[in-house]
C-alpha positions in Angstrom: 21.6 53.1 -8.3 21.1 51.4 -4.9 17.5 50.5 -5.9 18.8 48.8 -9.0 21.4 46.8 -7.1 18.7 45.7 -4.6 16.4 44.7 -7.4 19.2 42.7 -9.1 19.9 40.9 -5.8 16.2 40.1 -5.2 15.9 38.7 -8.8 19.0 36.6 -8.3 17.8 35.2 -5.0 14.4 34.2 -6.5 16.1 32.6 -9.5 18.6 30.7 -7.3 15.8 29.5 -4.9 13.6 28.3 -7.8 16.6 26.4 -9.2 17.1 24.7 -5.9 13.5 23.8 -5.6 13.4 22.4 -9.2 16.8 20.7 -9.0 15.3 17.2 -8.5 12.2 17.6 -10.7 12.9 16.0 -14.1 12.1 18.2 -17.1 11.3 15.0 -19.1 11.4 11.2 -18.7 11.9 10.7 -22.4 15.7 9.9 -22.4 15.3 7.5 -19.5 12.3 5.8 -21.0 14.0 5.4 -24.4 16.9 3.7 -22.7 14.8 1.3 -20.6 12.1 0.3 -23.0 14.1 -2.4 -24.8 14.6 -4.2 -21.5 10.9 -4.3 -20.6 8.9 -7.2 -22.2 5.2 -8.0 -22.7 4.2 -11.5 -21.7 1.2 -13.5 -23.0 0.3 -16.9 -21.8 -2.2 -19.5 -22.8 -4.0 -22.2 -20.7 -6.4 -24.9 -21.8 -9.7 -24.8 -19.9 -12.1 -27.7 -20.2 -15.8 -27.2 -19.5 -18.9 -29.4 -20.1 -21.5 -28.1 -22.5 -25.2 -28.2 -21.7 -26.7 -31.5 -23.1 -30.0 -29.7 -23.4 -29.4 -26.3 -25.1 -32.1 -23.7 -24.3 -33.1 -25.4 -21.0 -31.7 -24.5 -17.7 -32.5 -25.8 -14.2 -33.1 -23.2 -11.4 -30.0 -22.1 -9.6 -29.2 -24.6 -6.7 -31.2 -27.4 -8.2 -29.7 -30.8 -7.6 -30.2 -31.6 -11.3 -28.1 -28.7 -12.4 -24.7 -30.4 -11.4 -25.9 -33.8 -12.4 -26.7 -32.8 -16.0 -23.5 -30.9 -16.3 -21.6 -34.2 -15.9 -23.3 -35.5 -19.0 -22.3 -32.6 -21.1 -19.7 -32.8 -23.8 -16.2 -31.7 -22.7 -15.2 -28.5 -24.5 -11.6 -27.3 -24.5 -10.9 -23.6 -25.0 -7.8 -21.5 -24.7 -7.6 -18.9 -22.0 -5.2 -16.1 -22.5 -3.5 -13.8 -19.9 -1.3 -10.7 -20.3 1.4 -9.3 -18.1 4.8 -7.6 -18.1 8.4 -8.4 -17.2 12.0 -7.2 -17.6 15.3 -8.7 -18.8 18.1 -9.0 -16.2 20.7 -11.0 -18.3 22.0 -10.7 -21.9 21.1 -14.4 -22.3 17.4 -13.5 -22.0 16.5 -14.2 -18.3 13.2 -12.4 -17.6 11.6 -11.6 -14.2 7.8 -11.4 -13.8 5.1 -12.3 -11.3 4.3 -15.9 -10.5 0.5 -15.2 -11.0 1.2 -14.0 -14.6 2.6 -17.4 -15.7 1.0 -19.8 -13.2 -0.6 -22.9 -14.8 0.4 -21.7 -18.3 1.1 -24.1 -21.1 2.7 -21.6 -23.6 4.5 -18.4 -22.8 5.3 -15.8 -25.4 7.6 -12.9 -24.7 7.5 -9.8 -26.9 10.7 -7.7 -26.8 11.0 -4.1 -28.0 7.4 -4.1 -29.2 7.7 -6.4 -32.3 10.0 -9.4 -31.7 8.2 -12.5 -30.2 10.0 -15.5 -28.5 8.8 -18.5 -26.7 10.0 -18.8 -23.1 10.3 -21.5 -20.4 10.0 -21.3 -16.6 13.3 -21.5 -14.7 11.6 -21.3 -11.4 8.6 -19.8 -9.6 7.8 -18.9 -6.1 4.1 -18.4 -5.1 5.0 -17.1 -1.6 6.7 -14.0 -2.9 4.8 -14.0 -6.3 8.0 -14.0 -8.3 8.9 -16.1 -11.4 12.0 -16.4 -13.6 11.8 -17.2 -17.3 14.3 -18.0 -20.0 13.7 -16.7 -23.5 14.3 -19.5 -26.0 16.8 -17.7 -28.2 20.6 -17.4 -28.6 20.3 -13.7 -29.3 21.8 -11.2 -26.9 19.3 -8.9 -25.1 19.6 -5.6 -23.3 19.4 -6.1 -19.6 18.6 -3.8 -16.7 19.9 -4.2 -13.1 18.4 -4.2 -9.7 18.9 -1.1 -7.6 19.1 -0.8 -3.8 15.4 -0.5 -2.7 16.5 0.3 0.9 17.8 3.7 -0.4 14.4 4.5 -1.9 12.7 7.3 0.0 9.1 8.4 0.3 8.7 11.2 -2.3 11.4 9.9 -4.7 10.4 10.0 -8.4 9.8 6.6 -10.1 8.5 5.4 -13.4 6.7 2.2 -14.3 6.9 0.5 -17.7 4.6 -2.3 -18.6 1.8 -3.7 -20.7 -1.5 -2.3 -19.4 -4.6 -3.7 -21.0 -2.4 -5.4 -23.6 -1.6 -2.0 -25.2 2.2 -2.7 -25.3 5.1 -0.7 -23.8 3.5 2.1 -21.7 5.3 4.5 -19.4 3.8 6.1 -16.3 5.4 8.3 -13.7 4.9 9.1 -10.0 6.5 9.1 -6.6 7.0 6.6 -3.8 4.0 7.1 -1.6 4.9 4.8 1.3 7.2 2.0 2.3 6.8 -1.3 4.2 3.1 -1.9 3.2 1.3 -5.1 4.0 -2.0 -5.8 2.1 -2.6 -9.5 2.8 -1.6 -10.9 -0.6 1.3 -13.1 0.3 3.2 -14.5 3.2 6.1 -12.1 2.9 5.0 -8.5 2.4 7.1 -5.4 2.5 5.7 -3.5 -0.5 6.7 -0.1 -1.9 3.5 1.9 -2.5 3.5 4.3 -5.5 1.1 6.6 -7.2 2.5 5.8 -10.7 -0.4 4.4 -12.6 -0.4 0.6 -12.6 -3.2 -1.2 -14.4 -4.2 -4.7 -15.4 -1.4 -6.1 -17.5 1.3 -4.2 -15.6 1.9 -7.1 -13.2 5.5 -8.3 -13.3 6.7 -5.0 -14.8 9.6 -3.0 -13.3 9.4 0.1 -11.1 12.5 2.2 -12.0 14.3 5.0 -10.0 15.8 8.0 -11.8 19.1 6.1 -12.4 17.2 3.5 -14.4 17.7 0.8 -11.8 14.8 -1.6 -10.9 13.8 -0.9 -7.3 10.5 -2.8 -7.4 8.4 -5.4 -9.3 4.9 -4.1 -9.9 2.5 -6.6 -8.3 -0.9 -5.2 -7.3 -3.3 -2.2 -7.4 -5.9 -1.0 -4.9 -9.2 -0.2 -6.5 -11.9 -1.5 -8.8 -11.6 -1.5 -12.6 -8.2 0.2 -12.8 -5.6 2.3 -11.1 -6.6 5.0 -8.6 -3.0 6.0 -7.8 -2.3 3.2 -5.3 0.0 0.6 -6.6 2.3 -1.9 -4.8 5.7 -3.2 -5.8 7.9 -5.9 -4.4 11.2 -4.2 -3.2 14.2 -5.1 -5.3 16.3 -6.2 -2.3 13.8 -8.8 -1.3 13.1 -9.9 -4.9 16.8 -10.3 -5.8 17.4 -12.9 -3.1 14.5 -15.0 -4.4 15.5 -14.5 -8.0 19.1 -15.6 -7.3 17.9 -18.8 -5.6 15.4 -19.6 -8.4 18.2 -19.2 -11.0 20.7 -21.3 -9.0 18.4 -24.0 -7.6 15.1 -23.7 -9.5 13.4 -23.3 -6.1 13.7 -21.2 -2.9 15.6 -22.1 0.3 14.2 -20.0 3.1 15.4 -20.0 6.7 13.0 -21.5 9.2 12.7 -21.1 13.0 9.6 -23.3 13.6 7.5 -20.9 15.7 4.0 -19.5 15.4 4.0 -15.9 16.4 1.6 -13.1 17.2 1.5 -9.3 17.8 2.7 -8.0 21.2 -0.2 -5.8 22.4 0.0 -3.1 25.0 -1.7 -5.3 27.5 0.8 -8.1 26.9 3.7 -5.7 27.2 2.3 -4.4 30.5 1.9 -7.9 32.0 5.4 -8.9 30.8 6.9 -5.5 32.0 8.4 -5.0 28.6 7.9 -1.2 28.7 6.4 -0.9 25.2 4.9 -3.3 22.6 7.8 -4.6 20.5 9.1 -7.9 19.2 7.2 -11.0 18.2 5.4 -13.2 20.8 5.9 -17.0 20.4 2.4 -18.5 20.5 3.7 -22.1 19.9 6.9 -24.0 19.0 6.9 -26.8 16.4 8.2 -30.1 17.9 11.8 -30.9 16.9 12.1 -27.6 15.1 15.2 -25.4 15.3 13.6 -23.3 18.0 12.5 -26.3 20.0 16.0 -27.7 19.9 17.4 -24.3 21.1 15.0 -24.1 24.0 12.6 -21.4 22.8 9.3 -21.7 24.7 5.7 -20.7 24.3 5.3 -17.2 25.7 8.8 -16.0 24.9 9.0 -12.7 23.1 11.6 -12.5 20.3 13.3 -9.0 20.5 16.3 -9.5 18.2 17.2 -11.9 15.4 20.8 -12.1 14.3 21.5 -8.7 15.8 18.5 -7.1 14.1 15.9 -5.5 16.3 12.3 -6.8 15.8 10.1 -3.7 16.2 6.9 -5.3 14.8 5.8 -9.0 14.5 5.6 -8.8 10.7 9.3 -8.1 10.4 10.5 -11.4 11.9 9.2 -13.8 9.1 10.8 -11.7 6.4 14.2 -11.5 8.1 14.2 -15.2 8.9 13.2 -16.2 5.4 16.0 -14.1 3.9 18.6 -15.7 6.2 20.7 -18.6 4.9 19.5 -22.1 5.7 21.8 -23.8 8.2 23.2 -20.6 9.5 23.6 -20.3 13.3 22.2 -17.1 14.6 21.8 -15.4 18.0 18.1 -14.8 19.0 17.4 -12.4 21.9 14.2 -13.2 23.8 12.3 -11.8 26.7 11.4 -14.4 29.3 10.4 -13.9 32.9 11.0 -10.2 32.7 14.7 -10.4 31.5 16.6 -10.8 28.3 18.1 -14.2 27.3 20.2 -15.1 24.2 19.5 -18.4 22.4 21.7 -19.8 19.7 19.7 -21.3 16.8 20.7 -23.2 13.7 18.1 -22.4 11.1 16.2 -25.1 9.2 14.6 -24.9 5.8 11.0 -23.7 5.5 10.3 -25.7 2.3 11.1 -29.1 3.9 9.5 -28.5 7.3 6.4 -30.3 8.5 4.1 -29.7 11.5 4.5 -32.3 14.1 1.9 -35.0 14.1 -0.2 -35.8 17.1 -1.4 -39.3 18.0 -5.0 -39.6 18.8 -6.2 -40.9 22.1 -9.3 -43.1 22.6 -12.6 -41.2 23.0 -13.7 -40.4 26.5 -17.5 -40.5 26.9 -17.6 -38.8 30.4 -20.4 -36.2 30.8 -18.6 -32.8 30.8 -18.8 -30.4 33.8 -20.2 -27.0 32.9 -19.8 -24.1 35.3 -20.0 -20.3 35.4 -16.9 -18.2 36.0 -18.6 -15.1 37.4 -15.6 -12.8 37.4 -15.1 -13.3 33.7 -18.9 -13.6 32.9 -18.4 -16.8 30.9 -19.7 -20.4 31.1 -17.1 -23.1 30.4 -16.4 -26.8 30.7 -13.1 -28.8 31.0 -11.5 -29.9 27.8 -11.9 -33.7 27.2 -10.4 -36.4 24.9 -13.2 -36.0 22.4 -12.3 -32.3 22.0 -8.6 -33.1 21.6 -9.3 -35.7 18.9 -11.8 -33.6 17.0 -9.7 -30.4 17.2 -6.5 -32.3 16.6 -4.8 -30.7 19.6 -1.6 -31.9 21.2 -2.3 -34.9 23.4 -1.4 -33.4 26.7 -3.5 -30.3 26.3 -5.7 -29.2 29.2 -8.0 -26.3 29.5 -11.6 -24.9 29.5 -13.9 -24.8 26.5 -16.0 -21.6 26.5 -19.7 -22.5 26.0 -21.2 -19.1 26.6 -20.0 -15.5 26.9 -22.1 -13.0 28.9 -22.9 -9.4 28.2 -20.1 -7.0 29.2 -17.7 -9.8 29.8 -14.1 -8.7 29.9 -13.4 -11.4 27.2 -16.4 -10.6 25.0 -14.1 -10.4 22.0 -13.5 -14.2 22.3 -15.8 -16.8 20.7 -17.8 -19.7 22.0 -15.6 -22.8 21.4 -12.3 -21.0 22.2 -10.2 -23.0 24.7 -8.5 -21.3 27.7 -5.3 -23.3 28.3 -3.2 -21.0 30.5 -3.6 -18.0 32.8 -0.7 -16.1 34.3 1.6 -18.8 32.8 -0.1 -21.6 34.7 -1.8 -24.5 33.0 -5.6 -24.6 33.5 -7.0 -28.1 34.3 -10.2 -27.2 36.0 -12.8 -24.5 36.5 -11.3 -24.0 40.0 -7.8 -23.3 38.6 -9.0 -20.4 36.6 -11.3 -19.0 39.3 -8.5 -19.0 41.8 -6.1 -17.2 39.4 -8.6 -14.5 38.6 -9.6 -14.0 42.3 -6.0 -13.7 43.3 -5.4 -11.0 40.6 -8.5 -9.1 41.7 -7.5 -9.1 45.4 -4.1 -7.8 44.6 -5.6 -5.0 42.5 -4.0 -6.3 39.4 -5.9 -4.9 36.4 -4.6 -7.2 33.7 -3.9 -10.9 33.5 -2.4 -12.9 30.6 -4.3 -15.9 29.3 -3.5 -18.3 26.5 -6.2 -19.7 24.2 -6.7 -21.9 21.2 -9.2 -20.2 18.9 -11.7 -21.9 16.7 -9.1 -22.2 14.0 -6.8 -24.1 16.5 -4.4 -21.2 16.5 -2.7 -20.5 19.8 -3.1 -16.9 21.0 -1.8 -14.9 24.0 -4.3 -12.3 25.2 -4.1 -9.6 27.9 -7.5 -9.5 29.7 -8.4 -6.3 31.6 -10.4 -7.2 34.7 -13.3 -5.1 36.1 
């Protein structure tokens, strides 16, 4: 009798445990998909492409021949229609549709297919290339079935999700998977904080929704990693970021992003060591735009932004996203690290879309023969910056520094390039070869292993670099 009781208890425990493990695993997505499918639309666009036909059919010049382009100009212009396919979803009964900007960019005609068989023309309410989001209006007085945005901040790695879209033009297709990662950057746009999913996303899924198990949109499917189709790595714009852009496009027809007016870079371990910051964190200010909100508030080159509006900046990439999502004209507290201590600056944000880089007046050319010298401690050859350099590189008028003309083997700055300009070392402006030599020699005599230099690279971008001395 005791053995029977024990067996019953064991069986009950196994059953209870399996129920706990299976509690969050959906038996089927059918009911959810059936409810959501009417809100997901297929989008097709047409664009006229004009090309010149060959005036001499059957004859072609060798590739690269100067005659190839010349004879193309004499060809007969031929207009053809180019078609593109994508997906989207309805968020208002009135027929407001969300999709990707790249789906409808440069389109002349937009057709939206709802519920598989009803086609409507649509117009663009607003589009934002920076976030790759567009808002359309279906040209109809009918009422449509909308879906709503969910809270993407609550989405966790491992949560179930489903994607619905128009892969390869096949019409409404449902795929399922989980959230594989959060906060992904893949180099597609200025503001990236993608949700990564292994739900299959293919060509034509762009602009379609990524749903959670409540049927709320937590992402807009935007990109896939791989060649020729999905390999289980897809990326979606988080709904919380997308909603702010969508609201502005609906209200204004354009975006209004906050703007600080600084160029920033990553805080490396070397820079953190020099600045006695403890650990790499925040965003290093490489340069400040003249008359920008940051300039007016007293932010300086070399400051490290640690907090923005009471939000800690752990990595550089976080700052542009947070600033862009902040209301234009709002006054915020910005905590910076300067001279090894924290300082609070009050900044009234400008608007990114109306900002312009300051213009620099050109000086007359200076034809002096440049001095070129070797800096043995750094194993480089350099010369002082002159007015010709400033004019050609379009640098600020008062810039001083050294242009690197050669980098020796095993140089501590062998990762730099010929043409880079050293403008500061240890926060002191460099005007001559002697200036830099003295700073490096002083550091070596004091057994200091790392110095901080500031350069303009070949793209004229200002960079702060920690240099480890031998």
